[in-house]
C-alpha positions in Angstrom: 31.6 -154.1 40.0 31.7 -157.6 41.6 29.8 -159.2 44.5 29.1 -162.6 46.1 25.7 -164.1 45.8 24.1 -167.3 46.9 23.0 -169.2 43.8 19.8 -171.0 43.0 20.0 -173.2 39.9 16.7 -173.7 38.1 15.5 -175.4 35.0 14.2 -172.0 33.8 15.4 -168.5 33.1 14.6 -165.4 35.2 14.5 -162.0 33.6 14.6 -158.5 35.3 11.2 -157.4 36.4 9.6 -160.8 36.4 8.1 -162.4 39.5 9.6 -165.7 40.7 7.5 -167.9 43.2 9.4 -170.7 44.8 8.5 -173.6 47.1 11.7 -174.3 49.1 11.9 -177.9 50.4 15.4 -179.2 49.8 17.7 -178.8 52.8 20.4 -176.8 51.1 18.0 -174.2 50.0 16.2 -174.1 53.3 19.6 -173.1 54.7 19.9 -170.5 52.0 16.6 -169.0 53.0 17.5 -169.0 56.7 20.7 -167.2 55.9 18.7 -164.6 53.9 16.3 -164.2 56.8 19.3 -163.2 58.9 20.0 -160.2 56.6 18.2 -156.8 56.6 15.2 -156.8 54.3 16.8 -154.7 51.7 19.7 -157.0 51.3 17.8 -160.3 50.8 18.7 -161.4 47.3 20.2 -164.4 45.5 21.2 -165.3 42.0 19.2 -167.4 39.7 21.1 -169.4 37.0 19.7 -171.8 34.5 21.0 -175.3 34.5 22.9 -176.6 31.5 22.5 -180.2 32.8 21.1 -181.9 35.9 18.0 -181.2 38.0 17.0 -178.6 40.5 17.0 -181.2 43.2 20.0 -183.4 44.1 23.6 -183.3 43.3 24.8 -181.7 40.1 26.2 -184.3 37.6 29.3 -182.2 36.8 31.4 -179.4 38.3 29.1 -176.5 39.4 30.7 -173.9 37.0 30.0 -176.3 34.1 26.5 -177.3 35.2 25.0 -173.8 35.0 24.9 -171.1 32.3 27.4 -168.3 33.1 24.9 -165.5 32.9 22.0 -165.1 35.3 19.7 -162.7 37.1 19.5 -161.5 40.7 16.2 -162.2 42.6 15.2 -159.7 45.3 13.0 -161.3 47.9 9.6 -159.8 48.5 8.1 -162.4 50.9 9.3 -165.6 52.7 6.6 -167.6 54.4 7.7 -170.6 56.6 5.7 -173.8 57.0 5.6 -176.0 60.1 7.5 -178.8 58.2 10.5 -176.5 57.4 9.5 -175.6 53.9 9.3 -172.0 52.7 7.2 -170.2 50.2 9.3 -167.5 48.6 8.3 -164.8 46.2 11.1 -162.8 44.6 11.5 -160.4 41.6 14.2 -160.5 39.0 16.4 -157.4 39.2 19.8 -157.3 37.6 21.7 -159.5 35.2 25.1 -160.8 36.2 27.9 -162.8 34.8 29.5 -165.5 36.9 33.2 -165.0 37.5 33.6 -168.1 39.7 31.5 -170.5 41.7 32.3 -171.7 45.2 30.7 -175.1 45.9 32.4 -175.8 49.3 29.4 -174.7 51.4 25.9 -176.0 51.8 24.8 -174.2 48.7 26.5 -172.6 45.7 27.9 -169.1 46.0 29.0 -167.1 43.0 31.4 -164.3 42.5 29.4 -162.2 40.0 29.9 -159.1 37.8 26.8 -157.0 37.3 25.8 -155.9 33.8 24.3 -152.7 32.5 21.0 -152.5 30.7 21.5 -150.2 27.6 18.7 -149.7 25.1 20.9 -149.7 22.0 20.5 -147.7 18.8 17.2 -148.9 17.2 15.2 -149.7 20.3 12.4 -147.3 19.7 11.6 -148.5 16.1 11.9 -152.2 17.2 9.6 -151.6 20.1 6.7 -150.8 17.7 7.5 -153.8 15.5 7.8 -156.2 18.4 4.6 -154.9 20.0 2.7 -155.6 16.8 4.3 -159.0 16.3 3.8 -160.1 19.9 0.1 -159.1 19.7 -0.3 -161.3 16.6 1.6 -164.1 18.3 -0.7 -164.0 21.4 -3.8 -164.2 19.2 -2.4 -167.3 17.3 -1.3 -168.9 20.6 -4.8 -168.4 22.2 -6.4 -169.9 19.0 -4.0 -172.9 18.9 -4.9 -173.6 22.6 -8.6 -173.6 21.6 -9.6 -170.7 23.8 -12.0 -168.0 22.6 -11.2 -164.4 22.0 -9.7 -162.6 24.9 -8.6 -159.0 25.7 -4.8 -158.7 25.4 -2.9 -156.7 28.0 -1.4 -153.4 27.1 2.4 -153.6 26.5 5.0 -151.3 28.0 6.7 -148.5 25.9 10.1 -148.9 27.6 12.2 -151.1 25.2 14.1 -152.8 28.0 11.0 -153.7 30.0 9.2 -154.8 26.8 12.2 -157.0 25.8 12.1 -158.9 29.0 8.3 -159.2 29.2 8.2 -160.7 25.7 11.1 -163.0 26.4 9.3 -164.3 29.5 5.9 -164.7 27.8 7.0 -166.5 24.7 6.7 -170.3 24.7 10.4 -171.2 23.9 12.9 -173.8 24.9 15.5 -173.1 27.5 18.3 -172.4 25.1 16.3 -169.7 23.3 15.3 -168.2 26.6 18.9 -168.1 27.8 20.1 -166.6 24.5 17.7 -163.7 24.9 19.0 -163.0 28.5 22.6 -163.0 27.2 22.1 -160.3 24.5 23.9 -157.1 25.4 21.1 -154.5 24.9 17.4 -154.1 24.3 17.9 -153.5 20.5 19.6 -156.8 20.1 17.1 -158.6 22.2 14.1 -157.0 20.5 15.6 -157.8 17.0 16.0 -161.5 18.0 12.5 -161.5 19.5 11.0 -160.1 16.3 12.6 -163.0 14.4 11.4 -165.6 16.9 7.9 -164.1 17.0 7.5 -164.3 13.3 8.8 -167.9 13.3 6.6 -169.0 16.2 3.5 -167.2 14.8 3.9 -168.9 11.4 4.3 -172.3 13.1 1.1 -171.7 15.2 -0.8 -170.7 12.1 0.4 -173.8 10.3 -0.8 -176.0 13.2 -4.2 -174.3 13.3 -4.6 -174.8 9.5 -4.0 -178.6 9.7 -7.0 -180.9 10.1 -6.9 -183.1 13.2 -6.2 -186.2 11.1 -3.2 -184.5 9.5 -1.8 -183.5 12.9 -1.8 -187.1 13.9 0.3 -188.0 10.8 3.0 -185.4 11.5 6.3 -187.0 12.4 8.0 -185.9 15.6 11.1 -183.8 15.0 14.3 -184.2 16.9 13.8 -180.8 18.7 
């Protein structure tokens, strides 16, 4: 099934089920919001795609189809609050993954022809859900400790493997490429398996950082990544 969606390129990745607050100030996206306001409430949605290169503001440095990643997520608008100076505060929620078939850059903002994707659980989702829940809990404890915060009560995690996979993907501190790679994976089993590996890696790194005296941290050479 294909559809046409107005596109909002961002320097971040949106996942299904996650809340997206936006402050709209650039004229092309003000126009996008005004066009959404003209639609019935249940039809107000746009597509979020992560930028490969360039910035959220200003002209893209290369052709639109090359400037953004080809797989994104729809954002369903919950609220749109206008300001006297023409800006808008928008709150939307990630809903459905899509793959870009083509991009039309002839109008005031990008419009994509998109193909919507299914959300299968995969074969080993139940087992991986338990493993990822344990690993994510340990990761959160290490992250809180590395940030110098005291003990805190951790939130209860969902049992649904698809929901869990996106919550963990959104909550982990990762670079954009890792975030996008998690969005691309075909089912929850593949995503949870990748997250388990990432959680173990990041937890070990956080533990190493916490174990180093402050003087040793200052001696560490910066890596290329």
